[in-house]
C-alpha positions as CSV (number, residue, x, y, z in Angstrom):
1,M,-47.7,-32.8,-33.1
2,A,-47.9,-33.9,-29.5
3,K,-45.2,-36.0,-27.9
4,F,-46.2,-39.2,-26.0
5,I,-44.9,-40.4,-22.6
6,F,-46.0,-43.9,-21.5
7,V,-45.7,-44.8,-17.9
8,T,-45.6,-48.6,-17.0
9,G,-45.0,-50.4,-13.7
10,G,-43.3,-53.6,-12.7
11,V,-42.6,-56.0,-9.8
12,L,-45.9,-55.3,-7.9
13,S,-49.0,-53.1,-7.9
14,S,-49.6,-49.9,-5.9
15,L,-46.1,-48.6,-6.5
16,G,-47.4,-45.2,-7.3
17,K,-47.6,-45.0,-11.1
18,G,-50.5,-42.5,-10.8
19,I,-48.6,-40.2,-8.5
20,A,-45.5,-40.5,-10.8
21,A,-47.5,-39.6,-13.9
22,A,-49.3,-36.7,-12.1
23,S,-45.9,-35.5,-10.8
24,I,-44.4,-35.6,-14.3
25,G,-47.4,-33.6,-15.5
26,A,-46.8,-31.0,-12.7
27,L,-43.1,-30.7,-13.7
28,L,-43.8,-30.3,-17.4
29,E,-46.6,-27.8,-16.7
30,A,-44.2,-25.8,-14.5
31,S,-41.8,-25.8,-17.4
32,G,-44.3,-24.0,-19.6
33,L,-45.7,-27.0,-21.5
34,K,-49.4,-27.9,-22.2
35,V,-50.0,-31.4,-20.8
36,T,-52.8,-33.9,-20.6
37,I,-52.8,-37.3,-18.9
38,Q,-54.7,-40.5,-19.7
39,K,-55.2,-43.8,-17.8
40,L,-55.6,-47.1,-19.6
41,D,-57.0,-49.8,-17.2
42,P,-56.8,-53.5,-18.0
43,Y,-60.0,-54.7,-16.3
44,I,-63.1,-55.7,-18.3
45,N,-65.6,-53.4,-16.6
46,V,-66.6,-50.7,-19.0
47,D,-65.9,-48.2,-16.2
48,P,-65.4,-48.6,-12.4
49,G,-68.9,-47.2,-11.6
50,T,-70.3,-50.6,-10.5
51,L,-67.2,-51.7,-8.6
52,S,-67.1,-51.9,-4.9
53,P,-64.8,-49.3,-3.3
54,F,-63.1,-52.2,-1.5
55,Q,-62.2,-53.6,-5.0
56,H,-60.8,-50.6,-6.7
57,G,-60.9,-47.6,-4.3
58,E,-63.0,-44.5,-5.0
59,V,-64.7,-43.7,-8.3
60,F,-63.6,-40.3,-9.5
61,V,-66.2,-38.3,-11.4
62,T,-65.4,-35.7,-14.2
63,D,-67.4,-32.6,-15.2
64,D,-68.8,-34.5,-18.2
65,G,-70.1,-37.3,-16.0
66,A,-67.5,-40.0,-16.6
67,E,-67.0,-42.5,-13.8
68,T,-63.3,-43.1,-13.8
69,D,-60.3,-44.5,-12.0
70,L,-59.1,-42.7,-8.9
71,D,-55.7,-41.8,-10.5
72,L,-57.6,-39.2,-12.6
73,G,-58.1,-37.4,-9.3
74,H,-54.3,-37.3,-8.8
75,Y,-53.9,-35.9,-12.4
76,E,-56.3,-33.1,-11.6
77,R,-54.9,-32.3,-8.2
78,F,-51.3,-32.1,-9.5
79,T,-52.0,-30.1,-12.8
80,H,-54.5,-27.7,-14.2
81,I,-56.1,-30.3,-16.4
82,R,-59.8,-31.1,-16.2
83,M,-60.4,-34.7,-17.0
84,S,-63.1,-36.1,-19.3
85,Q,-64.5,-39.3,-20.8
86,G,-61.5,-39.5,-23.1
87,N,-59.0,-39.6,-20.2
88,N,-59.8,-43.1,-19.0
89,F,-60.3,-46.2,-21.1
90,T,-60.7,-49.8,-19.9
91,T,-60.3,-53.1,-21.7
92,G,-64.1,-53.4,-21.4
93,R,-64.7,-50.1,-23.1
94,I,-62.2,-50.8,-25.9
95,Y,-63.7,-54.2,-26.6
96,Y,-67.2,-52.7,-26.3
97,N,-66.3,-50.2,-29.0
98,V,-64.8,-52.8,-31.3
99,I,-67.7,-55.2,-30.9
100,S,-70.2,-52.4,-31.6
101,K,-68.3,-51.6,-34.8
102,E,-68.3,-55.2,-35.8
103,R,-72.1,-55.5,-35.2
104,R,-72.6,-52.3,-37.2
105,G,-70.7,-53.7,-40.1
106,D,-67.6,-51.5,-40.0
107,Y,-65.3,-54.5,-40.4
108,L,-67.5,-56.3,-43.0
109,G,-65.5,-59.1,-44.5
110,E,-62.7,-58.9,-42.0
111,T,-61.8,-61.3,-39.2
112,V,-61.8,-59.1,-36.1
113,Q,-58.6,-59.8,-34.0
114,V,-56.6,-58.4,-31.1
115,I,-54.0,-57.2,-33.7
116,P,-54.8,-55.0,-35.5
117,H,-58.4,-54.2,-34.4
118,I,-58.1,-54.0,-30.6
119,T,-54.6,-52.3,-30.7
120,D,-55.8,-49.9,-33.4
121,E,-58.8,-48.9,-31.1
122,I,-56.4,-48.4,-28.2
123,K,-54.1,-46.2,-30.3
124,Q,-57.1,-44.2,-31.5
125,A,-58.1,-43.7,-27.9
126,I,-54.6,-42.4,-27.1
127,K,-54.5,-40.0,-30.1
128,S,-58.0,-38.7,-29.4
129,V,-56.8,-36.7,-26.4
130,S,-53.7,-35.3,-28.1
131,V,-55.1,-32.3,-30.0
132,G,-53.8,-29.0,-28.7
133,Y,-51.3,-30.4,-26.3
134,D,-47.5,-30.5,-26.3
135,V,-47.3,-33.7,-24.3
136,V,-49.7,-36.6,-23.7
137,L,-48.8,-38.7,-20.6
138,V,-50.4,-42.2,-20.7
139,E,-50.4,-44.4,-17.6
140,I,-50.9,-48.2,-18.2
141,G,-52.7,-49.8,-15.3
142,G,-51.7,-53.1,-13.8
143,T,-48.2,-54.7,-13.7
144,I,-45.9,-55.9,-16.4
145,G,-46.6,-59.7,-16.8
146,D,-50.3,-59.4,-16.3
147,I,-52.0,-61.1,-19.2
148,E,-54.8,-58.5,-19.4
149,S,-52.3,-55.7,-20.0
150,L,-50.8,-57.2,-23.1
151,P,-53.0,-55.5,-25.7
152,F,-52.3,-52.1,-24.2
153,L,-48.5,-52.8,-24.1
154,E,-48.6,-53.9,-27.7
155,A,-50.5,-50.8,-28.7
156,I,-48.0,-48.5,-27.0
157,R,-45.1,-50.5,-28.6
158,Q,-46.6,-49.8,-32.0
159,M,-47.0,-46.0,-31.2
160,R,-43.3,-45.4,-31.5
161,Y,-43.4,-46.6,-35.1
162,D,-46.7,-44.8,-35.9
163,V,-45.6,-41.3,-34.7
164,G,-41.8,-41.6,-34.8
165,R,-39.2,-42.6,-32.3
166,E,-38.4,-39.0,-31.5
167,N,-42.0,-38.4,-30.3
168,V,-42.3,-41.3,-27.8
169,L,-40.8,-41.9,-24.4
170,Y,-41.2,-45.0,-22.2
171,I,-40.9,-44.6,-18.4
172,H,-40.9,-47.7,-16.3
173,L,-41.5,-47.7,-12.5
174,T,-40.1,-50.5,-10.4
175,L,-39.3,-51.4,-6.8
176,L,-35.9,-51.7,-5.2
177,P,-36.5,-53.5,-1.9
178,Y,-34.1,-53.0,1.0
179,I,-33.2,-56.3,2.7
180,K,-32.4,-55.7,6.4
181,T,-30.5,-58.9,6.9
182,S,-28.0,-58.1,4.1
183,G,-28.2,-54.4,4.6
184,E,-28.5,-53.6,0.9
185,L,-31.0,-52.6,-1.8
186,K,-31.8,-55.4,-4.2
187,T,-31.8,-54.7,-7.9
188,K,-32.8,-58.1,-9.2
189,P,-36.6,-57.4,-9.1
190,T,-36.0,-54.3,-11.3
191,Q,-33.8,-56.3,-13.7
192,H,-36.4,-59.0,-14.1
193,S,-39.1,-56.4,-14.6
194,V,-37.2,-54.6,-17.3
195,R,-36.3,-57.9,-19.0
196,E,-40.1,-58.7,-19.0
197,I,-41.0,-55.4,-20.8
198,R,-38.1,-55.7,-23.2
199,A,-39.3,-59.2,-24.2
200,I,-42.5,-57.7,-25.6
201,G,-40.6,-55.1,-27.6
202,I,-40.4,-52.0,-25.3
203,Q,-37.1,-50.7,-24.1
204,P,-37.6,-48.2,-21.3
205,D,-35.9,-44.8,-21.8
206,L,-36.1,-43.8,-18.2
207,L,-36.3,-46.0,-15.1
208,L,-38.0,-44.7,-11.9
209,C,-36.7,-46.8,-9.0
210,R,-39.0,-46.7,-5.9
211,T,-36.9,-46.9,-2.8
212,D,-36.9,-46.0,0.9
213,R,-33.4,-44.6,0.7
214,M,-31.1,-42.9,-1.8
215,L,-29.4,-44.9,-4.5
216,T,-25.6,-44.8,-4.6
217,P,-23.9,-43.9,-7.9
218,E,-22.7,-47.5,-8.0
219,A,-26.2,-48.9,-7.7
220,K,-27.5,-46.6,-10.4
221,K,-24.6,-47.8,-12.7
222,K,-25.3,-51.4,-12.0
223,I,-29.0,-51.0,-12.8
224,A,-28.2,-49.0,-16.0
225,I,-25.8,-51.7,-17.2
226,H,-28.3,-54.6,-16.7
227,C,-31.2,-52.6,-18.1
228,N,-29.5,-51.2,-21.2
229,L,-29.7,-47.6,-20.1
230,E,-27.4,-44.6,-19.6
231,G,-26.5,-44.0,-15.9
232,D,-28.4,-40.7,-15.7
233,S,-31.6,-42.4,-17.0
234,V,-32.0,-44.2,-13.7
235,I,-34.0,-42.0,-11.4
236,N,-34.3,-42.4,-7.7
237,A,-38.1,-42.2,-6.8
238,I,-37.5,-42.1,-3.1
239,D,-40.3,-42.3,-0.4
240,V,-41.3,-38.9,0.9
241,D,-43.5,-37.6,3.7
242,T,-46.3,-36.3,1.5
243,I,-47.3,-37.0,-2.1
244,Y,-47.0,-33.3,-2.9
245,E,-43.3,-33.6,-2.3
246,V,-42.9,-36.1,-5.2
247,P,-42.6,-33.5,-8.0
248,L,-39.8,-31.7,-6.0
249,A,-38.0,-35.0,-5.3
250,L,-38.2,-36.0,-9.0
251,Q,-37.0,-32.6,-10.1
252,S,-34.0,-32.9,-7.7
253,E,-33.1,-36.1,-9.6
254,G,-33.3,-34.2,-12.9
255,L,-36.3,-36.1,-14.3
256,D,-37.8,-33.1,-16.0
257,Q,-34.6,-32.2,-17.7
258,Q,-34.1,-35.8,-18.9
259,I,-37.6,-35.8,-20.4
260,I,-37.2,-32.4,-22.1
261,K,-33.8,-33.5,-23.5
262,K,-34.9,-36.9,-24.8
263,L,-38.1,-35.6,-26.4
264,N,-36.4,-32.4,-27.7
265,L,-39.0,-30.2,-26.1
266,S,-38.9,-26.4,-26.0
267,A,-39.3,-25.6,-22.3
268,H,-37.9,-23.4,-19.6
269,E,-36.7,-24.6,-16.1
270,A,-39.6,-25.6,-13.9
271,D,-40.7,-23.0,-11.4
272,M,-41.6,-25.1,-8.3
273,G,-42.0,-22.3,-5.8
274,L,-45.7,-22.9,-5.3
275,W,-45.1,-26.6,-4.6
276,Q,-42.4,-25.8,-2.1
277,D,-44.8,-23.5,-0.2
278,I,-47.5,-26.3,-0.2
279,V,-45.0,-28.8,1.2
280,R,-43.9,-26.3,3.9
281,K,-47.5,-25.8,5.0
282,I,-48.1,-29.5,5.2
283,K,-44.9,-30.4,7.0
284,E,-44.6,-27.3,9.3
285,P,-48.2,-26.0,10.0
286,K,-49.0,-23.5,12.7
287,N,-52.1,-25.3,13.9
288,E,-53.7,-28.8,14.1
289,V,-57.2,-30.2,14.2
290,S,-58.6,-33.7,14.3
291,I,-61.4,-34.7,11.9
292,A,-63.5,-37.9,12.3
293,I,-64.5,-39.5,9.0
294,V,-67.5,-41.7,9.8
295,G,-67.7,-44.1,6.9
296,K,-68.5,-47.6,5.8
297,Y,-65.5,-48.3,3.6
298,V,-62.8,-47.2,6.1
299,G,-61.1,-50.6,5.7
300,L,-59.6,-49.3,2.4
301,K,-58.5,-45.7,2.7
302,D,-58.4,-45.4,-1.2
303,S,-62.2,-45.5,-1.0
304,Y,-62.0,-41.9,0.1
305,K,-58.9,-40.8,-1.7
306,S,-60.2,-37.4,-3.0
307,L,-61.9,-36.7,0.3
308,T,-58.7,-37.2,2.4
309,E,-56.7,-35.0,0.0
310,A,-59.4,-32.3,0.0
311,L,-59.2,-32.3,3.8
312,I,-55.4,-31.8,3.6
313,H,-56.0,-29.0,1.2
314,G,-58.4,-27.4,3.7
315,G,-55.6,-27.6,6.2
316,I,-53.2,-26.0,3.7
317,A,-55.7,-23.1,3.4
318,N,-55.7,-22.7,7.2
319,D,-52.0,-23.4,7.8
320,C,-53.2,-26.4,9.7
321,R,-52.3,-30.1,10.0
322,V,-55.5,-32.2,9.7
323,T,-55.3,-35.4,11.6
324,L,-57.9,-38.0,10.3
325,E,-59.7,-40.3,12.7
326,W,-61.2,-43.2,10.7
327,I,-64.4,-44.4,12.3
328,D,-66.3,-47.4,11.1
329,S,-70.0,-46.5,11.2
330,E,-70.9,-50.1,12.1
331,E,-68.8,-49.7,15.2
332,V,-70.7,-46.5,16.1
333,E,-73.9,-48.5,15.7
334,A,-72.6,-51.2,18.1
335,H,-71.0,-48.9,20.7
336,G,-72.5,-45.4,20.3
337,P,-70.8,-42.2,19.1
338,E,-69.5,-40.9,22.4
339,R,-66.5,-43.2,22.6
340,F,-65.4,-42.4,19.1
341,L,-66.3,-38.7,18.7
342,S,-65.8,-37.0,22.1
343,E,-62.3,-35.8,21.3
344,V,-62.5,-34.7,17.7
345,D,-62.8,-31.1,16.4
346,G,-65.0,-31.9,13.4
347,I,-67.1,-34.7,12.0
348,L,-67.5,-35.6,8.4
349,V,-69.9,-38.2,6.9
350,P,-68.9,-39.1,3.3
351,G,-70.9,-40.6,0.4
352,G,-71.7,-44.3,-0.1
353,F,-74.4,-46.7,-1.1
354,G,-76.6,-49.3,0.7
355,Y,-78.0,-49.6,4.2
356,R,-75.1,-51.1,6.0
357,G,-73.7,-48.8,8.7
358,I,-76.4,-46.1,8.0
359,E,-77.7,-45.9,11.6
360,G,-74.2,-45.4,12.9
361,K,-73.8,-42.4,10.5
362,I,-77.1,-41.0,11.7
363,S,-76.3,-41.3,15.4
364,S,-72.9,-39.6,14.6
365,I,-74.8,-36.7,13.1
366,T,-77.1,-36.5,16.1
367,Y,-74.0,-36.2,18.2
368,A,-72.5,-33.5,16.0
369,R,-75.8,-31.5,16.0
370,E,-76.4,-31.8,19.8
371,K,-72.8,-31.2,20.9
372,K,-72.3,-28.3,18.4
373,I,-69.4,-29.9,16.7
374,P,-68.7,-28.6,13.2
375,Y,-70.3,-31.1,10.7
376,F,-69.8,-31.7,7.0
377,G,-72.1,-34.2,5.2
378,I,-71.3,-35.1,1.6
379,C,-73.8,-36.8,-0.7
380,L,-75.1,-39.7,1.5
381,G,-73.8,-37.6,4.4
382,M,-76.3,-34.8,3.5
383,Q,-79.1,-37.3,3.0
384,C,-78.4,-38.8,6.5
385,A,-78.4,-35.3,8.0
386,V,-81.9,-34.7,6.5
387,I,-83.1,-38.1,7.8
388,E,-81.6,-37.4,11.3
389,F,-83.2,-34.0,11.5
390,A,-86.6,-35.3,10.2
391,R,-86.6,-38.0,12.8
392,N,-85.3,-36.2,15.9
393,V,-86.4,-32.6,15.4
394,C,-89.4,-32.9,13.1
395,G,-90.8,-36.1,14.7
396,L,-91.2,-37.9,11.4
397,K,-90.8,-41.7,11.0
398,A,-88.2,-40.8,8.3
399,N,-85.7,-42.7,6.1
400,S,-84.6,-43.0,2.6
401,S,-86.5,-45.2,0.2
402,E,-83.1,-46.6,-0.8
403,F,-83.1,-48.3,2.7
404,D,-86.8,-48.8,3.3
405,I,-89.2,-48.7,0.3
406,N,-92.2,-48.7,2.7
407,V,-91.0,-46.0,5.1
408,P,-93.9,-43.6,6.2
409,A,-91.8,-40.5,5.6
410,P,-89.4,-41.0,2.6
411,V,-87.6,-37.7,3.0
412,I,-85.0,-39.0,0.6
413,Y,-86.3,-40.8,-2.4
414,L,-85.7,-41.9,-6.0
415,M,-86.6,-38.9,-8.2
416,E,-87.8,-40.5,-11.4
417,K,-87.9,-37.4,-13.6
418,W,-85.8,-34.2,-13.5
419,F,-84.4,-31.5,-15.8
420,D,-80.8,-32.1,-16.6
421,F,-79.3,-28.6,-17.0
422,R,-76.0,-30.0,-18.3
423,K,-77.7,-32.1,-21.1
424,N,-80.6,-29.6,-21.4
425,R,-83.2,-32.3,-21.4
426,I,-85.6,-34.2,-19.2
427,E,-84.0,-37.3,-17.6
428,E,-86.0,-40.3,-16.4
429,R,-85.1,-43.4,-14.3
430,T,-86.9,-46.1,-12.3
431,E,-85.9,-48.9,-9.9
432,L,-85.5,-51.2,-12.9
433,T,-83.0,-48.9,-14.7
434,H,-79.6,-50.4,-15.3
435,K,-77.1,-49.5,-12.5
436,G,-74.1,-48.6,-14.7
437,G,-73.8,-44.9,-15.7
438,T,-77.4,-44.0,-14.8
439,M,-77.0,-41.9,-11.7
440,R,-77.0,-38.1,-11.7
441,L,-73.4,-37.8,-12.8
442,G,-71.0,-34.9,-13.5
443,A,-71.3,-31.2,-13.2
444,Y,-74.6,-29.5,-12.4
445,P,-75.3,-25.8,-11.6
446,C,-76.3,-24.7,-8.1
447,I,-77.7,-21.3,-7.0
448,L,-76.9,-20.2,-3.4
449,E,-78.8,-18.2,-0.8
450,K,-76.7,-15.2,0.0
451,E,-77.3,-15.4,3.8
452,S,-75.7,-18.8,4.3
453,L,-72.6,-20.7,5.3
454,A,-72.3,-21.9,1.7
455,F,-72.3,-18.3,0.2
456,A,-69.8,-17.2,2.9
457,A,-67.5,-20.0,1.8
458,Y,-67.9,-19.7,-2.0
459,K,-68.4,-15.9,-2.1
460,E,-70.4,-16.3,-5.3
461,E,-74.1,-16.9,-6.0
462,E,-73.9,-19.5,-8.8
463,L,-71.5,-22.5,-9.0
464,S,-71.0,-25.8,-10.6
465,E,-70.2,-29.1,-8.7
466,R,-69.9,-32.8,-9.6
467,H,-72.5,-35.4,-8.6
468,R,-72.7,-39.1,-8.3
469,H,-76.0,-40.3,-6.8
470,R,-79.5,-41.7,-7.5
471,Y,-81.6,-40.5,-4.5
472,E,-82.7,-36.9,-3.9
473,F,-84.3,-34.7,-1.2
474,N,-88.1,-35.2,-1.3
475,N,-89.7,-31.8,-1.9
476,S,-92.9,-33.1,-0.3
477,Y,-91.2,-32.6,3.1
478,R,-89.5,-29.3,2.3
479,E,-91.9,-27.1,4.2
480,T,-91.9,-29.3,7.3
481,I,-88.1,-29.6,7.5
482,T,-87.4,-25.9,6.8
483,G,-90.1,-24.9,9.3
484,H,-88.2,-26.7,12.0
485,G,-85.0,-24.8,11.4
486,M,-83.1,-26.6,8.6
487,K,-82.1,-24.1,5.9
488,I,-82.0,-25.1,2.2
489,S,-79.2,-22.8,1.0
490,G,-78.5,-24.3,-2.4
491,T,-80.7,-25.6,-5.2
492,S,-80.8,-26.3,-8.9
493,P,-81.6,-23.1,-11.0
494,D,-85.3,-24.2,-11.2
495,G,-85.4,-24.8,-7.4
496,E,-86.4,-28.5,-7.8
497,L,-83.2,-30.2,-6.8
498,V,-82.0,-29.5,-3.2
499,E,-78.2,-29.3,-3.3
500,I,-77.2,-27.8,0.1
501,V,-78.8,-27.9,3.6
502,E,-77.6,-26.1,6.8
503,L,-78.6,-25.7,10.4
504,L,-79.2,-22.2,11.7
505,D,-78.5,-22.7,15.4
506,H,-75.1,-24.4,15.0
507,P,-71.5,-23.1,14.7
508,W,-71.1,-24.9,11.3
509,F,-73.3,-27.6,10.0
510,L,-73.6,-28.2,6.3
511,G,-74.6,-31.0,4.0
512,C,-74.2,-31.0,0.2
513,Q,-75.7,-33.4,-2.4
514,F,-72.6,-33.1,-4.6
515,H,-69.0,-34.2,-4.2
516,P,-66.8,-31.0,-3.6
517,E,-63.7,-33.1,-3.0
518,F,-63.5,-33.9,-6.7
519,K,-62.6,-30.3,-7.5
520,S,-60.2,-29.5,-4.7
521,R,-56.5,-29.0,-5.4
522,P,-53.5,-28.2,-3.1
523,T,-53.0,-25.1,-5.1
524,E,-56.7,-24.2,-5.0
525,P,-58.4,-25.7,-1.8
526,H,-62.1,-26.1,-2.2
527,P,-64.1,-23.4,-0.5
528,L,-66.2,-25.8,1.6
529,F,-63.2,-27.7,2.9
530,R,-61.4,-24.4,3.6
531,A,-64.5,-23.3,5.6
532,F,-65.0,-26.6,7.4
533,I,-61.4,-26.9,8.6
534,G,-61.5,-23.2,9.5
535,A,-64.7,-23.8,11.6
536,A,-63.2,-26.8,13.3
537,L,-60.1,-24.7,14.1
538,Q,-62.2,-21.8,15.4
539,E,-64.3,-24.1,17.6
540,K,-61.2,-25.7,19.0
541,H,-59.6,-22.3,19.9
542,S,-62.9,-21.1,21.5
543,L,-62.9,-24.2,23.7
544,F,-59.1,-24.0,24.4
545,P,-58.2,-20.3,24.2
546,D,-54.9,-20.8,25.9
547,L,-53.5,-23.1,23.2
548,E,-51.5,-20.9,20.9
549,D,-50.2,-23.6,18.7
550,G,-53.5,-25.5,18.5
551,N,-51.7,-28.8,19.1
552,K,-53.4,-30.0,22.2
553,H,-56.9,-30.9,23.4
């Protein structure tokens, strides 16, 4: 039977529960254990698919088409797990399931209540991912004291009685702020947070204390006494230079050994050599490039979390530091691309929805195309590249029907019918289709042309990548666009869905309809990000051949 570890957070949000859970997963995997991770989110949306990126950061997409919380991206990047629908449940999804059962008559004669019906549904969701694993890590979203988290907390309290005390471990993450005026770390917020969680019946077994400096043995002892813990159960979760250093920092504090001992797990000492090498390449790279991300959600960097990490991974693959320049596409619209892009080594336009900022993205692509700067367009970034090329090279009055329903040349349009190779059936949609969960979502196959940048990067002819979009390349304009020099290098197996476009007379210019960032890991950098950063580095060295360290323009 699997063991269960529940990770909760207190004091305030954004403490890093997701990174903590992912790091614990990395440590346990490196110790020879088979691990999976689940996120339970307290908001009432059935999934984050219809949330603004400003509200909740990026939406991470799994192979099976689940739109999930961004923390699932951390779980995949830190471990070998592939997430699925079962790895993310929200309050909305739990209540939706219970109400559906009630309408169906499953509870006939019963009064449906939070306890036991909602809590039983939560426990069933937790147990549903446990088959075949040694350890199930479950992160509870939100902060202790939030009213919406209470059903999840009650459910995980009951789990200890359902599966046995020896099979459950509670880890609580808190903040220890440093007060400059008094020159000391304050433990009171942590004490209050632990008191709050103990009041609802959960005694933490391990405490992760987020700090910006090392805890003294005296401070650990004080926290342990007030929180009813042993001294070595207080773990210093100190700030580090890169998130990929967190597993190493937690291992140095003995967290993995504490977990193995408390759950009586059969495991060997974690081999973290690969993580040490990753951290070395991030902190002491031989080269450096600057990449401009021209986006519309740059006010919240979490909107592009997987993207920024994938760029770092591309840097790891090239032993190169990647400096990110965040460019608001509306600012480019107002002031032109020259003032923002003249000093960068590569330009990337990411995904997004809606017309705001689109013309700024398109003018940035024109700049990249004409100035021969390596360009990478993802999802909407590919669509904008097609629009830009159709307008400025093919001479069409082009746009996407998402932005202008009456455009003369809708080179990007809403495809209402296509064959879904993943579901093996015809899919249909219209402008009236519900927004939630109706996009082309999840993993789809793609066939590559051998003479292409894409094939040079992947080194294989057939691949599978994750999607999240509604609008597609309009095949009515395929002959015109390819006739003017844009190459279609990747399509669906039947050739109907355009997946990758490239420019032939450019050092490196590629747009893909899918989201390659979702499958990139520090241990396995995605081929397209490896190639893009490599191209940016090569162009930089060709312009500045005397720069051996690549650190100057």
